[in-house]
C-alpha positions as CSV (number, residue, x, y, z in Angstrom):
1,M,44.5,-74.4,-21.0
2,H,46.7,-73.2,-23.9
3,V,46.0,-69.9,-25.5
4,R,46.7,-69.9,-29.2
5,V,48.1,-66.7,-30.5
6,P,48.2,-66.0,-34.2
7,L,51.4,-64.3,-35.6
8,V,50.7,-62.3,-38.7
9,W,53.8,-60.6,-40.1
10,S,54.0,-57.4,-42.2
11,W,57.3,-56.9,-43.9
12,L,58.9,-53.5,-44.4
13,E,62.1,-52.4,-46.2
14,W,64.5,-50.5,-44.1
15,K,67.7,-48.7,-45.2
16,P,70.0,-46.8,-42.8
17,G,68.9,-43.5,-44.2
18,Y,65.2,-44.1,-43.9
19,T,63.2,-41.7,-41.7
20,W,60.1,-42.6,-39.7
21,K,57.9,-40.1,-41.4
22,K,58.8,-40.3,-45.1
23,K,59.8,-44.0,-45.4
24,I,58.5,-46.1,-42.5
25,T,55.0,-44.7,-41.8
26,P,53.9,-45.1,-45.5
27,Q,54.9,-48.8,-45.5
28,L,53.1,-49.4,-42.2
29,K,50.0,-47.7,-43.5
30,K,50.1,-49.6,-46.8
31,A,50.3,-52.8,-44.7
32,G,47.2,-51.7,-42.8
33,I,49.0,-51.4,-39.4
34,Q,47.7,-48.8,-37.0
35,I,50.6,-46.8,-35.7
36,A,48.9,-46.6,-32.3
37,S,49.2,-50.5,-32.0
38,L,52.9,-50.5,-32.5
39,D,53.6,-49.6,-28.8
40,R,53.2,-53.4,-28.1
41,C,54.6,-55.2,-31.1
42,V,57.2,-57.8,-31.9
43,Y,59.7,-57.3,-34.7
44,V,62.3,-59.2,-36.5
45,I,65.2,-57.5,-38.4
46,R,66.7,-59.5,-41.2
47,A,69.4,-59.1,-43.8
48,N,68.1,-58.6,-47.3
49,G,70.8,-59.5,-49.8
50,I,73.2,-62.2,-50.5
51,F,74.5,-62.9,-47.0
52,A,73.3,-64.5,-43.8
53,I,74.9,-64.8,-40.4
54,S,76.8,-68.0,-39.6
55,Y,75.3,-69.3,-36.4
56,P,76.6,-72.6,-34.7
57,K,74.0,-74.9,-36.1
58,K,73.0,-73.2,-39.4
59,P,72.9,-69.8,-41.1
60,S,70.1,-67.3,-40.9
61,P,69.4,-63.8,-42.1
62,V,67.9,-62.9,-38.8
63,L,69.9,-60.2,-37.0
64,Y,67.6,-59.2,-34.1
65,I,64.3,-60.0,-32.5
66,G,62.8,-57.2,-30.4
67,E,59.6,-56.0,-28.7
68,G,58.0,-52.8,-27.5
69,N,57.5,-49.3,-29.0
70,F,58.4,-49.9,-32.6
71,Q,59.1,-46.2,-33.5
72,Q,61.4,-45.7,-30.5
73,R,63.2,-49.0,-30.9
74,I,63.8,-48.9,-34.6
75,T,65.2,-45.5,-34.4
76,S,67.6,-46.5,-31.6
77,H,68.8,-49.5,-33.6
78,K,70.6,-47.3,-36.0
79,W,73.8,-47.5,-33.8
80,W,74.7,-50.9,-35.0
81,L,74.1,-50.2,-38.7
82,G,77.6,-48.7,-38.9
83,D,79.1,-52.1,-38.5
84,L,76.9,-53.7,-41.1
85,I,76.5,-50.9,-43.6
86,N,79.7,-51.9,-45.5
87,L,78.3,-55.5,-45.9
88,V,74.8,-54.6,-47.0
89,R,75.9,-51.8,-49.3
90,D,73.0,-51.2,-51.7
91,Y,70.8,-53.8,-50.0
92,S,68.3,-53.0,-47.4
93,F,67.1,-54.8,-44.3
94,Y,63.7,-56.4,-43.9
95,I,61.7,-55.8,-40.7
96,G,58.8,-58.1,-39.9
97,V,56.3,-56.6,-37.5
98,A,53.6,-58.6,-35.7
99,I,51.1,-57.4,-33.1
100,P,50.2,-60.4,-30.9
101,R,47.3,-59.8,-28.7
102,V,45.8,-61.8,-25.8
103,K,42.6,-60.8,-24.0
104,K,43.4,-59.6,-20.5
105,N,47.1,-59.5,-21.0
106,D,48.7,-56.2,-22.2
107,E,52.1,-57.8,-22.2
108,A,51.7,-60.8,-24.4
109,Y,54.0,-59.3,-26.9
110,K,56.9,-59.8,-24.4
111,D,56.2,-63.5,-24.1
112,C,56.1,-63.7,-27.9
113,E,59.5,-62.0,-28.2
114,A,60.9,-64.5,-25.7
115,A,59.3,-67.5,-27.5
116,L,60.9,-66.3,-30.8
117,I,64.3,-65.8,-29.4
118,L,64.2,-69.2,-27.5
119,E,63.0,-70.9,-30.7
120,F,65.8,-69.2,-32.7
121,H,68.3,-70.4,-30.2
122,R,67.1,-73.9,-30.4
123,M,67.3,-73.9,-34.2
124,H,70.6,-72.0,-34.7
125,G,72.6,-72.6,-31.5
126,A,72.7,-68.9,-30.4
127,A,70.4,-65.9,-30.1
128,P,70.3,-63.6,-33.1
129,L,73.5,-61.6,-33.7
130,L,72.3,-58.4,-31.9
131,N,70.3,-60.0,-29.0
132,K,72.5,-59.8,-25.9
133,Q,70.5,-62.3,-23.9
134,L,68.0,-65.1,-23.9
135,E,64.6,-63.9,-22.7
136,M,62.3,-65.8,-20.2
137,R,58.9,-66.8,-21.2
138,R,56.1,-65.2,-19.1
139,N,53.3,-67.4,-20.2
140,D,52.6,-70.6,-21.9
141,Y,51.1,-69.2,-25.0
142,E,51.1,-71.3,-28.2
143,Y,52.2,-69.3,-31.3
144,S,51.3,-70.4,-34.8
145,Q,54.1,-72.5,-36.3
146,R,53.6,-70.8,-39.6
147,G,54.1,-67.4,-38.0
148,I,57.3,-68.7,-36.3
149,K,58.7,-70.2,-39.4
150,E,57.9,-67.1,-41.5
151,A,59.9,-65.0,-39.0
152,L,62.8,-67.3,-38.2
153,Q,63.6,-69.4,-41.3
154,I,65.3,-68.5,-44.5
155,G,62.3,-68.9,-46.7
156,K,61.5,-71.0,-49.7
157,G,63.5,-70.2,-52.8
158,V,65.9,-67.8,-51.1
159,R,69.5,-68.4,-51.7
160,Y,72.3,-66.8,-49.7
161,H,75.8,-66.7,-51.1
162,W,77.7,-66.0,-47.9
163,A,77.3,-66.9,-44.1
164,L,79.3,-64.3,-42.2
165,T,80.7,-64.3,-38.6
166,P,81.9,-61.3,-36.7
167,M,85.7,-61.3,-35.9
168,R,87.2,-60.0,-32.7
169,A,87.9,-56.6,-34.3
170,S,84.1,-56.1,-34.8
171,G,82.2,-54.2,-32.3
172,L,79.5,-57.0,-32.6
173,Y,81.9,-59.8,-31.7
174,D,81.1,-60.0,-28.0
175,T,77.4,-59.7,-28.5
176,Y,77.4,-62.5,-31.1
177,R,79.5,-64.8,-28.7
178,K,77.4,-64.0,-25.6
179,T,74.5,-66.5,-26.2
180,I,76.4,-69.3,-27.9
181,V,76.3,-72.3,-25.5
182,P,79.4,-74.6,-26.1
């Protein structure tokens, strides 16, 4: 028996200097997201500007797919912004947040993250730039195709001018190359 899990995304703007209390929390509240529910969420970080990342099969603005305690995780992700800050300049990032829930399974969000990363890998030929590994699915849940497309695809009417690849001198090079299967 397949369990269908809806994926409803709320999109936030995120710049390197944004603080949790002043910039992120108001956006979450405006989106109707309960802060307490963010301990078991899935999120997608995307570039918001004129560039995407050049993946082996096709470009994408998706930089990272994650799960867990959103406040802790998003704060810890600031380490890699240093390498990207010169590229994004005045642009921000978008962060999509979804809270997948399945009765009698407190860890459904972990399966959702794995499903998103594996689907991204199938579509693009690698995991997102900052994901260091391919995750394993824990369940056989079925996620809405609309929700998957919204998170992983470029989007209707969006036009990127550049598709970038990290070079060996970048601190992100090894992470980028790690999940590409020749």
